[in-house]
C-alpha positions as a Python dict, from the first residue, in 0.01 Angstrom:
ca = {
    (1, 'M'): (0, 0, 0),
    (2, 'T'): (-138, 344, -89),
    (3, 'V'): (-465, 429, 84),
    (4, 'W'): (-721, 597, -145),
    (5, 'P'): (-803, 877, -128),
    (6, 'E'): (-486, 1049, -16),
    (7, 'L'): (-504, 1303, 266),
    (8, 'F'): (-616, 1648, 157),
    (9, 'T'): (-745, 1978, 294),
    (10, 'V'): (-1008, 2198, 129),
    (11, 'E'): (-1095, 2555, 219),
    (12, 'G'): (-1392, 2779, 151),
    (13, 'N'): (-1505, 3120, 274),
    (14, 'H'): (-1649, 2982, 598),
    (15, 'V'): (-1482, 2647, 667),
    (16, 'L'): (-1156, 2459, 646),
    (17, 'V'): (-1197, 2083, 612),
    (18, 'T'): (-877, 1913, 719),
    (19, 'P'): (-768, 1559, 816),
    (20, 'L'): (-878, 1476, 1170),
    (21, 'S'): (-612, 1441, 1440),
    (22, 'M'): (-585, 1438, 1818),
    (23, 'D'): (-490, 1806, 1792),
    (24, 'H'): (-863, 1873, 1738),
    (25, 'R'): (-972, 1689, 2053),
    (26, 'E'): (-1014, 1985, 2288),
    (27, 'D'): (-1224, 2184, 2040),
    (28, 'L'): (-1437, 1881, 1959),
    (29, 'V'): (-1499, 1801, 2327),
    (30, 'D'): (-1634, 2156, 2360),
    (31, 'A'): (-1837, 2115, 2040),
    (32, 'A'): (-1991, 1786, 2155),
    (33, 'A'): (-2102, 1952, 2481),
    (34, 'D'): (-2288, 2228, 2291),
    (35, 'G'): (-2652, 2123, 2301),
    (36, 'E'): (-2597, 1772, 2441),
    (37, 'L'): (-2632, 1632, 2089),
    (38, 'H'): (-2536, 1281, 2204),
    (39, 'R'): (-2884, 1260, 2359),
    (40, 'L'): (-3044, 1244, 2013),
    (41, 'W'): (-3117, 870, 2020),
    (42, 'Y'): (-3119, 830, 1640),
    (43, 'T'): (-2765, 969, 1596),
    (44, 'M'): (-2420, 843, 1691),
    (45, 'I'): (-2268, 1166, 1820),
    (46, 'P'): (-2012, 1099, 2096),
    (47, 'R'): (-2050, 1222, 2451),
    (48, 'P'): (-1789, 1488, 2529),
    (49, 'E'): (-1588, 1243, 2740),
    (50, 'N'): (-1583, 993, 2451),
    (51, 'V'): (-1456, 1231, 2181),
    (52, 'G'): (-1095, 1112, 2215),
    (53, 'A'): (-1202, 749, 2168),
    (54, 'E'): (-1410, 847, 1864),
    (55, 'I'): (-1112, 1024, 1707),
    (56, 'E'): (-901, 711, 1767),
    (57, 'R'): (-1174, 490, 1616),
    (58, 'R'): (-1192, 704, 1303),
    (59, 'L'): (-814, 718, 1266),
    (60, 'G'): (-804, 339, 1298),
    (61, 'L'): (-1052, 306, 1012),
    (62, 'R'): (-828, 535, 807),
    (63, 'K'): (-537, 294, 854),
    (64, 'V'): (-736, 10, 698),
    (65, 'G'): (-862, 230, 413),
    (66, 'S'): (-1233, 236, 492),
    (67, 'M'): (-1258, 596, 615),
    (68, 'L'): (-1095, 936, 565),
    (69, 'P'): (-1199, 1145, 867),
    (70, 'F'): (-1196, 1525, 882),
    (71, 'A'): (-1228, 1802, 1135),
    (72, 'V'): (-1445, 2092, 1020),
    (73, 'I'): (-1289, 2423, 1125),
    (74, 'D'): (-1490, 2744, 1153),
    (75, 'K'): (-1261, 3000, 990),
    (76, 'A'): (-1412, 3285, 1193),
    (77, 'S'): (-1308, 3130, 1526),
    (78, 'G'): (-1028, 2900, 1410),
    (79, 'K'): (-1186, 2619, 1613),
    (80, 'A'): (-1301, 2271, 1515),
    (81, 'I'): (-1681, 2271, 1530),
    (82, 'G'): (-1754, 1919, 1411),
    (83, 'M'): (-1644, 1608, 1223),
    (84, 'T'): (-1723, 1453, 888),
    (85, 'T'): (-1578, 1172, 678),
    (86, 'Y'): (-1545, 998, 350),
    (87, 'M'): (-1651, 646, 451),
    (88, 'N'): (-1750, 314, 295),
    (89, 'I'): (-1470, 392, 52),
    (90, 'D'): (-1475, 181, -265),
    (91, 'A'): (-1161, 270, -461),
    (92, 'A'): (-1219, 12, -736),
    (93, 'N'): (-1556, 164, -821),
    (94, 'R'): (-1465, 526, -733),
    (95, 'R'): (-1743, 564, -477),
    (96, 'V'): (-1747, 725, -133),
    (97, 'E'): (-2007, 808, 126),
    (98, 'I'): (-2000, 1144, 304),
    (99, 'G'): (-2115, 1061, 653),
    (100, 'S'): (-2061, 1033, 1027),
    (101, 'T'): (-2108, 1410, 1026),
    (102, 'W'): (-2198, 1621, 1325),
    (103, 'Y'): (-2163, 1988, 1422),
    (104, 'R'): (-2195, 2177, 1746),
    (105, 'Q'): (-2552, 2299, 1791),
    (106, 'S'): (-2466, 2670, 1772),
    (107, 'V'): (-2345, 2644, 1408),
    (108, 'Q'): (-2630, 2430, 1276),
    (109, 'K'): (-2850, 2598, 1012),
    (110, 'T'): (-2561, 2827, 911),
    (111, 'P'): (-2369, 2818, 579),
    (112, 'L'): (-2097, 2598, 734),
    (113, 'N'): (-2251, 2258, 652),
    (114, 'T'): (-2354, 2361, 300),
    (115, 'E'): (-2004, 2483, 223),
    (116, 'C'): (-1842, 2175, 378),
    (117, 'K'): (-2057, 1944, 164),
    (118, 'L'): (-1985, 2153, -148),
    (119, 'L'): (-1609, 2127, -87),
    (120, 'L'): (-1616, 1751, -24),
    (121, 'L'): (-1844, 1682, -320),
    (122, 'Q'): (-1628, 1897, -546),
    (123, 'H'): (-1316, 1706, -441),
    (124, 'A'): (-1491, 1372, -491),
    (125, 'F'): (-1623, 1445, -839),
    (126, 'E'): (-1355, 1679, -976),
    (127, 'R'): (-1034, 1545, -819),
    (128, 'L'): (-1110, 1180, -739),
    (129, 'D'): (-1330, 1124, -1046),
    (130, 'C'): (-1599, 954, -836),
    (131, 'I'): (-1897, 812, -1019),
    (132, 'C'): (-2124, 837, -714),
    (133, 'V'): (-2128, 993, -367),
    (134, 'E'): (-2364, 844, -110),
    (135, 'F'): (-2530, 977, 205),
    (136, 'R'): (-2696, 760, 470),
    (137, 'T'): (-2898, 849, 776),
    (138, 'H'): (-3151, 707, 1019),
    (139, 'F'): (-3495, 696, 857),
    (140, 'M'): (-3634, 884, 1160),
    (141, 'N'): (-3370, 1161, 1149),
    (142, 'V'): (-3593, 1406, 961),
    (143, 'Q'): (-3352, 1700, 1005),
    (144, 'S'): (-3067, 1506, 845),
    (145, 'R'): (-3287, 1371, 564),
    (146, 'R'): (-3410, 1720, 475),
    (147, 'A'): (-3052, 1854, 479),
    (148, 'I'): (-2940, 1574, 245),
    (149, 'E'): (-3233, 1642, 13),
    (150, 'R'): (-3147, 2015, 7),
    (151, 'L'): (-2805, 1917, -128),
    (152, 'G'): (-2977, 1769, -432),
    (153, 'A'): (-2924, 1403, -340),
    (154, 'K'): (-3192, 1155, -445),
    (155, 'L'): (-3335, 878, -230),
    (156, 'D'): (-3213, 538, -351),
    (157, 'G'): (-3419, 351, -94),
    (158, 'V'): (-3448, 244, 269),
    (159, 'L'): (-3245, -44, 410),
    (160, 'R'): (-3485, -194, 664),
    (161, 'S'): (-3348, -331, 993),
    (162, 'N'): (-3002, -223, 877),
    (163, 'A'): (-2822, -164, 1209),
    (164, 'V'): (-2853, -193, 1586),
    (165, 'M'): (-2826, 142, 1764),
    (166, 'A'): (-2646, 197, 2096),
    (167, 'N'): (-2982, 201, 2280),
    (168, 'G'): (-3078, -136, 2128),
    (169, 'T'): (-3330, -2, 1876),
    (170, 'I'): (-3311, -117, 1515),
    (171, 'R'): (-3219, 143, 1252),
    (172, 'D'): (-3383, 167, 913),
    (173, 'T'): (-3126, 349, 697),
    (174, 'A'): (-3231, 599, 431),
    (175, 'V'): (-2976, 586, 145),
    (176, 'Y'): (-2930, 885, -85),
    (177, 'S'): (-2685, 952, -366),
    (178, 'I'): (-2556, 1205, -615),
    (179, 'I'): (-2415, 1062, -938),
    (180, 'A'): (-2149, 1223, -1155),
    (181, 'S'): (-2390, 1340, -1426),
    (182, 'E'): (-2591, 1531, -1162),
    (183, 'W'): (-2288, 1708, -1015),
    (184, 'P'): (-2295, 2025, -1233),
    (185, 'A'): (-2656, 2107, -1132),
    (186, 'V'): (-2592, 2015, -768),
    (187, 'K'): (-2280, 2234, -764),
    (188, 'A'): (-2470, 2531, -912),
    (189, 'N'): (-2747, 2487, -655),
    (190, 'L'): (-2509, 2470, -358),
    (191, 'A'): (-2317, 2775, -483),
    (192, 'W'): (-2648, 2963, -509),
    (193, 'Q'): (-2749, 2860, -157),
    (194, 'L'): (-2423, 3009, -29),
    (195, 'E'): (-2449, 3329, -234),
    (196, 'K'): (-2819, 3414, -215),
    (197, 'P'): (-2925, 3703, 8),
    (198, 'R'): (-3030, 3603, 358),
    (199, 'S'): (-3349, 3756, 497),
}
């Protein structure tokens, strides 16, 4: 059985997005320790000591066709600085979610995430012929919601009491999407965000 989508790597000016493997473990342990991001209760970022298990979990989901996990490489340093995925893959309906994304604190609010999302969206719409790409996040994760909105995604709605978090709290999930007809404008906007002068 062929697993859709097939493995691929995409490269921009700032990042290389490549299939996740255990070769990335050491860099990602270091990345997870930057800023103690696992302490953000509304996220699911692994503790540094749990990064290897998280890589194994994601690779296991790849084997059953529900996830295609990536390491995000900072081209300036050559090091993996975070993870992202295509997940909730629906091959029959040509839909994916871009999610389970996290980056080391020191690269947040830089062009790296914008370029990573541009590359993954471009592959989804222009190579995989997706009709829709989804994004989901905790309703209370304002930073993530604003970042998704800056991409040009629109709020589809909020799934109330959608999941139980590791600390036992109940997650309301904000669901966003970009549909194929919106892709040209979203692409132009993301390209502008990467090219515009920085003050």
